[in-house]
N, C-alpha and C positions, 0 to 999 in steps of 0.2 A: 597395417594398412592392407586393404584388399586389392589384389591384382585386378587390372581392368579386364573386362570381358573381351573375349576374342570372337569376332563376328566375321564369317566368311560369306561373301556374295558370289554365287555361281551363276554365270550369265550376266556378268557385270556390264558387258557391252550392249546389252539389249535395252529397249525402251524402258522396261520395268526395272532393269538393273540400274539405269541412270536415275530413275525416279526414286528408287529405294535408297540409293546412295545419298541423294540430297535430303530425303526425309529423315533418315537415321541420324544425320548430323544435327537435326533440330529436335531430336526426341530424347527421352531419358537414357538412350544408349549412346549419346554423343561422345562420351569419354572412352568408349570401347576402342580396342585395336581392330582395324579393318583390314581384311585380306580380300582382294578382288581377283576373281578367276573367271576364265571363259574357255571356249574351244580355240582351235588353232588360229582361226581367222582374226581373233581379237587380241591375241597374245602380244604384249609389248606396247599396246596403246596406253596413252596417259589418261588418267582420270583424277579429278579433284575429289578429295575427301575432306570436307570442311575447308580449312585453310592450307591443307597440304596436298601435294600431287604425288600419285603413286602409279605403278605399272600394273596392268592386268597380267596375271601370271598363268602359267600352264597348270592344269589340274593333274597332280601326281598322287600316287597311292597314299602318301603320308600327309597330304594337304590338309586333312581335317583333324590331325592330331591336336589335342588340347583345345579344340574349338568349342565354344559354348553354344553358339548358334550358327546354323547354316541356312541361308535363304537361297532357294532355287528360283531364279527369275527368268531363265532363258527358255530355249526350246525344250518341250517335254522329253524328247529323245535324250538330251543332255542330262536331264534330271534322272531318267531311268537308268542311265549308265553309271551315275556316281552316287546316288542317294544311299545305297547300302553301305558304302565306305563311310559316309558321314554318320550313319546309324551305328555302325560298329565302333566308331570313335566316341559314341555316347553324346553326340551333339544334339541339341534340340533343333528340329527341322521344321521350317516354315516353307511350304511349297506354293509359291505364287504362280508356278506354271500349271498347276492343277493336274500334273501327271500322276500323282500318287493317290488320287481319289479312287477308292475301291480296294486299295491294299489293306490287308488285315490290320485292324486297330487304328487306321488313319481316320481323323475326324475332320469334318467341315465345320468351321467356326466363324462366328461374328460376335466378339465379346461385347460390342456396343449394344447389341440387341438384348443380351442377357441382363443388362441394366434396366431395360424397359419391360421385358417379358419373362416372367418366372415359368419355367417348364420342368416340373418335378419328374425325375426319372430320366431326363435327357442325358445322354453320355457326356461326360466332361473329361478334359485331358488330365492325365496323371503322369507320374515319372516313367510309366511303362508305355506311354503313347509314342509310337514310332515317328509320327509326323502329324502336322495339322495343315489343312488346306484352307486358306482364307476364302470365305464364301464369295461367290460372284457379286460384284458391286451392285448390279441391278437387283439381285435377290435381297441384298442387305437393305437397299433403299426402299423397296416395296415393303419389306417386313417392318422396318422402322416406321414408315408412314402409316401403315394399316394398324400396327400395334397402338400407336398414339391416337389415331382416329377412333379405335375401338373403345378407348377410355371415355369418349363422349357419347357414342351411340354404337350399337351393334351394326356391323356392315352386312347388308343383305346380299349385295353382289358387287363384284369388282372385276374389271378387265383392263388390261394394259397393252398398248402398242409401244414397242421399244425401238428406238432408232439407234443403230450401232455404228460407231466410227471405225475407220480403217486401222487406227493405231491399236485396236484390240488384237489385231493379228500380227503386229510387229512392223519393223521398218520396211520389209519387202512389200507388204501390202500398201503401206503409205507411198512408197516409191512407184508402185504400179498405178495407183490412183493418180498421182501427179503426172506420170508419163502418158497415161491415157488422156488426161485433160489436154496436155500439150499437143498430142497427136491429133485429137479430134479438131482442135482449133486450126490445125494446119492440114486437115483432110488426109491424114496418113493412116496406115494400118495400125490397129491397136495392139499393144502387148497384152497377153492374157495368160502369162505363165502362172500367176498366183491365183486369180479368181476364175479363170476360164470363162469370163463373160465381161460385158461392159459394166463398169461401176461408175465411171465418170458421168456426171449429169444424169444419173439414173439411180432409182431406188429398187433394191432387189429383195425378193422373198426367198431366193435360192441362188447358189452359185452354180457354175458349170460342173459337168460330171468329172472333169480332170482337175478341179480346183484343189489347192493344197489344204483348204479348210472347208468345214461343213457348217453352213448356217443352221441347219436342223440340229446338229450336235450342240451348237452354242445355245440355241433356244431350249433344248432339253436340259442342258446344264443349269440354266437359270431356273427352270421349273423345279428341277430336282433339289437344288440348293434352297429355294424358297420353302419347299415342303419340309426339308430337314430343319430349317430354322424355325418354321411355324410350329412344328411338332404337335399339330392338331389344335393349336391355341389361336390360330389366325384364320381369317376367311380364305376360301379358295379364290385364286385369281386366274382368269383367262389371260394367257400371255402370248402375244405374237411378236416375233423379232423380225425387223427389217433392217437391211444394211443400207445406210445412207451415204451419199457421196461427200462425206466430211472427214477430216483428219482426226479430230479429237472430240471427246465429250459425248456421253449418252444423253438422249432425250427420251422422256417417258411421258406418254399421254395416258393418264389413269382416270377411268370413269368409275364412279362409285355410287351406290344407292344405300342409304341408311335406313334403319328401322324407324327412327324417330327424326323429325325435322330439326335442323340446326341452322344457325346463322353463319355468315362468312366469318364474323369475329370469333365465334366459338370454334370453327374449324381451324382458323389460323392459330388460335391459342393452343389448340390441341396438338398440332404437329410441330409447332415451334419449340426449339430447345437445342440441346447439344447435338451436333452433326446435321441439323436441319435449319436452314435460314429461309424464312418466309419473305417473299418479295410481294409487297402490297400493290394494289391497283394504281397507286400514284407513281410507281417506278416502272422501268422497262422490264418486261418479262425475261426469264432466264433464256440464254442463248448459248450456243457452243463457244462463243467468244467470252461471254461473261463468266462461264464456269471454269475456264482455263486457269489452272493453278489454285483453284479454290478447294479447301479441305472439306467443305460441307455440301450437302444437297441443297440446291436453290429451288424453291417451290413457289408457284403461283396457283391460287385456288379461286374458282369462280362457280356460281350456280349454273347448271346446264340451261336454265331458262333465260339467263342473262340478266335477270332482275335481282336486285338486292333485297331478298326476302327469305323467310324461313322456308327451307326445302329439304327434301331427302336426296336430291340428285345433284352431284357436283362433278365438275371437271378439275383435275389436278394436272398441271404441267410442271414437270420436274426435270432438272438438268444436273449433271455431275461430271466432273473430270474423271474419266475412267481410270487413268493411270494413278493419279494422286489418291483417289478414294480407295482403290484396291490396295495401294501401298500402305496407307495409314491403317487399314483394317489388318494387313499383315503385321504391322508393328504392334498393333493392339493384341494380336495373337501371341507375339513374342513376349510381350509384357506379361500376359496371362501365364505363359509357360515359365517365365523367369521366376515367378512367385513360387513355383514348385521345386526349383533347383536347390540343392544343398547350400550353395553360396549365393542365395537368391537376390540380394538387394543390389539395384543398379546404383553405382557410385556417381 
């Protein structure tokens, strides 16, 4: 009988850590032994793992001994501090914090896209790969949609306006959005320690100079990951990222022009499939509320003319749960790595 896999989640107290914990118990890794770890602030807190409750533990030098997988889900600084120990322990590393992008040998991956788009010569993980970074959820969504549309007609041009939620930057960003909303309604001074600008009731194309995060860096990451996934096989996309005053869920407004005319039915049939759920005109369009907890991208397609006729110009409105979608891509990366391991089958 094969011993169960040992899976370590570093940053278990973060939003991504919670999401990953829940998703793993519903995945092929459900029978694994889980070890939850975090920095000093989260040590001792209780977390549910399936039907069991466990403590978040301190990260020690030997914490990664005999670990099969280590998921980094917390602050990038935490990842940078501990990933080498996990690597020396010969664990397969999945970095949901994106801190390791740019490290030698580390790959940006989206296994779902590989099922749709063949890219000969594109680097693939092997037993020597030190870690994989799951691609940004928006880059995965755009690549999936455009790869499928391209099977119906070549895409002449594409541009996307992306609305980003506060939860993409963690609990502190969500708390500040909430506090700003309350303060504005009571005419009090706004807290700006995270964003260094007003985000409540406001849409931002940039944060303040002293913000903890950079919207430009996030936009650059989406573009970079899309280019890595496309590998020259998908059309270029103009991408603008705006930060919206919402807690969860990405919204993507995608304008496309095709080489040859298509009908709504053809477009809907092209994009529908695994990981994409088409919402027809008879139903309510995707919203931040409707995508919450959903594993798939919800998509509404309409002609730019507004008329139901053959056309080359379409609007696509897509929504996805940023935490859930990113987490499931991370698990897909782990499944891909698990096939390479000497004792590779998930029990």
